[in-house]
C-alpha angles and dihedrals in degrees: 000000000000117000128177110233104165140021111197114198130181112095112113093207135034117308109234107182146002130207131188118217107240097215105027133048096254131124118198129199133185133203152182086262087075094242136114117216119204121204125192116212137189138169115273106230093176091108100271097133115179110238116243123192091258093051090057092063117087113244094016112155116255114267120245116250093259090055100044115112105218120181114247124214122215127200130182107255102178145335115224113210094208100193090226109148093219141026119320098228103178143012136195135185122224108245090248089057098228100104136044132205123212122197117202142191086236087080096252139102119213126204116212131197133181119255113238090002093168087080092060117105112169111172134050136207115253123269125219106283092029097283124150117225108256095224092055108033097090133066110249121251108243135163120256128216133193107246099174142011124209113212133179109086112115095210143015116335108225104180144017128187137172118214120240094267095046093231094108133046125188131200133187135189156171090278087078092249139123117203125200117201131187110234125206131191089248090059095249111146129197122189109235099178144003107203117199100174098119118082094211145029113320104226102185147355136205134190122221107253094236109018139053090254118129127198127196134195122209150189085242089075095247139107118218129195123206134195137167117263118248095234107044106005091245110158113237140165109268100172137023117197118200131179109093114104097208142023115329105221106178144005138188134188120228115252091257092048096233095106136049126201120205131183130195152184085260086074094240133127113214129192119203124196129205116225130179123243108217132200095018094137088218129122117226120256090205134067088224130358093055099203090186093050104038142031138199115226130184105243101169135031122184106191118203091013084158132019092238139019115323109225104178144027133179135178132208137177124247134198092243111130127224114268131198095342095319121119120208113233095185134246130310128202126201132186133181156151093304089068091243130132115202130192119208131190115216129199138156140214129196128022139262114347089352092064115130117198120210121198119179130182107246102176143336140195120214120214091009088173098027111252092341130106120258104235100181144009124192134176118223114272097186111125110191093197090065091063100039112132123252110269109251090224094051134070092206126094118246089237086077092059120098108273122230133188089205103069109167090223091059105036115194094356092136089060098055109119125198127197133192122208145189088251088073095247134118119216127197123206134188116223128197120242 
């Protein structure tokens, strides 16, 4: 199910994080060497089809475009010398894909934008036979400049994330704080909140995929959720999730936003489910989050999911349909200090408080980065439909078209998985749906 398709070398220190551009075929990585490396990728239509189990059987029917496993080629596009004085610990793309945030141990976050980005044209229309035009199938190498710097953290910044609309950006750090900033297209940033509710280092943060709901993971063994109050937009804690017995390193919402996965130094993977509380007679104090009207409950615990600390988790959707009362929740990936990458299939049965979550190990790779730790895993966020050109016969933008993760020109792109390791390398894997 999990097949290595690219090993990207170049960082001279450990690679901490990877991030897929949501609108352009670019993968970014950051490192203790204070650089960000950008890789352009595209499907290889030269006939090098990756062999799936079905393809190995004589007489097997041809796979539909969404199921084909095409090899992808990766090329170094650019190396950003960030100017940070210490490790670049985390990176995040703006949802429009034209700017990148870097979080550093030097206490700052930098916002980067391409120079002369109007000249960039990343994606082509399809040729007859499914070919991409050679002159258009790569992202264009451009210079990047720092257009803004966010300051305020008193210690190492561990994480940075934009929300789904791009109007908010959150940061967290060793100073036990979570900051929420308002983001504008002109790169003006205003701090909306400094949240000091954790008692220890805040390792990671994640935005809900559809709502202005922010979750944080901490060295204090807890997960907190924050939302703005209905009356004065003050950001407050609306949920506290307890259960892990050691540091919570990473967290990821399910694609539909109704589940949250968390991983910890206690070697467990936990799945939390949001359920509605009905007939309370109470009005919500929050714009989202609704602590009086909903609750988050742990519905699945996989103890000893790894042999050592689990540092990273990510979650992606699949095209698998519901079967016999079971609803597919997608695929999760985890990576950790044992050097292992694991793939898990998630599904649910029942509804509301009767929901039962099923998580099964689908595949794993031992020593994914040799003897080194796996610091991060991330599924591809690139959605080709978001960058499709305007149809010459239509006055409507392609952004108004139905979006699909299964574009025939980019088969299996939503199941590309990247990992970053202490060996300084970035690996890319192809998963099966």
